[in-house]
C-alpha positions as CSV (number, residue, x, y, z in Angstrom):
1,M,0.0,0.0,0.0
2,K,1.4,3.4,-1.0
3,E,1.7,6.1,1.6
4,T,-0.9,8.7,1.3
5,I,1.6,11.6,1.5
6,L,3.6,10.1,-1.4
7,V,0.5,9.8,-3.5
8,Q,-0.6,13.4,-2.7
9,F,2.9,14.8,-3.3
10,G,3.2,13.0,-6.6
11,Q,-0.2,14.3,-7.7
12,K,1.0,17.9,-6.8
13,I,4.1,17.5,-8.9
14,R,2.1,16.2,-11.9
15,E,-0.5,19.0,-11.5
16,E,2.2,21.7,-11.4
17,R,4.1,20.1,-14.3
18,L,1.0,20.0,-16.4
19,K,0.2,23.7,-15.6
20,K,3.5,24.5,-17.0
21,N,2.9,22.3,-20.1
22,L,6.0,20.3,-19.4
23,S,6.6,16.7,-20.2
24,Q,8.2,14.5,-17.6
25,E,11.4,14.6,-19.7
26,Q,11.4,18.4,-19.8
27,L,10.9,18.7,-16.1
28,A,13.6,16.1,-15.5
29,D,16.0,18.0,-17.7
30,R,15.3,21.3,-15.9
31,A,15.7,19.6,-12.5
32,G,18.8,17.6,-13.4
33,V,17.2,14.2,-12.7
34,H,16.4,11.2,-14.8
35,R,13.0,11.2,-16.7
36,T,12.0,7.9,-15.1
37,Y,12.5,9.5,-11.6
38,I,9.8,12.1,-12.3
39,G,7.4,9.3,-13.3
40,M,8.2,7.3,-10.2
41,I,7.5,10.4,-8.0
42,E,4.2,11.0,-9.7
43,R,3.2,7.4,-9.3
44,A,4.2,7.5,-5.6
45,E,6.9,4.8,-6.2
46,K,9.8,6.9,-4.8
47,N,10.3,8.6,-1.4
48,I,11.9,11.7,-2.7
49,T,14.8,13.4,-0.9
50,L,14.8,17.1,0.2
51,I,17.6,17.8,-2.3
52,N,15.5,16.6,-5.2
53,I,12.4,18.3,-3.9
54,Q,14.4,21.5,-4.0
55,K,15.6,20.8,-7.6
56,I,12.0,20.0,-8.8
57,A,10.5,23.1,-7.1
58,K,13.2,25.3,-8.7
59,A,12.6,23.7,-12.1
60,L,8.8,24.3,-11.7
61,E,9.6,27.9,-10.5
62,I,7.6,27.5,-7.3
63,Q,8.3,27.6,-3.6
64,I,9.0,24.3,-1.9
65,A,6.3,25.0,0.7
66,Y,3.7,25.2,-2.1
67,L,4.4,21.5,-2.8
68,F,3.4,20.6,0.8
69,A,0.4,22.9,1.0
70,E,-2.8,20.9,1.9
71,L,-1.0,17.5,2.0
């Protein structure tokens, strides 16, 4: 069973990525991570590190705190 917070966080990443009209590959390139890693986060298959949260937030041009709002 997937942890609820991972599911919610992954949904938030996907939502923000789609708002910016970015593919998983484009977001991964901007964040400096592998494309499959973004997919794994969005599907709640990875427990992401703070360092990578920071990279993804920066790539999405949003504050880290926004990713945790309403989780």
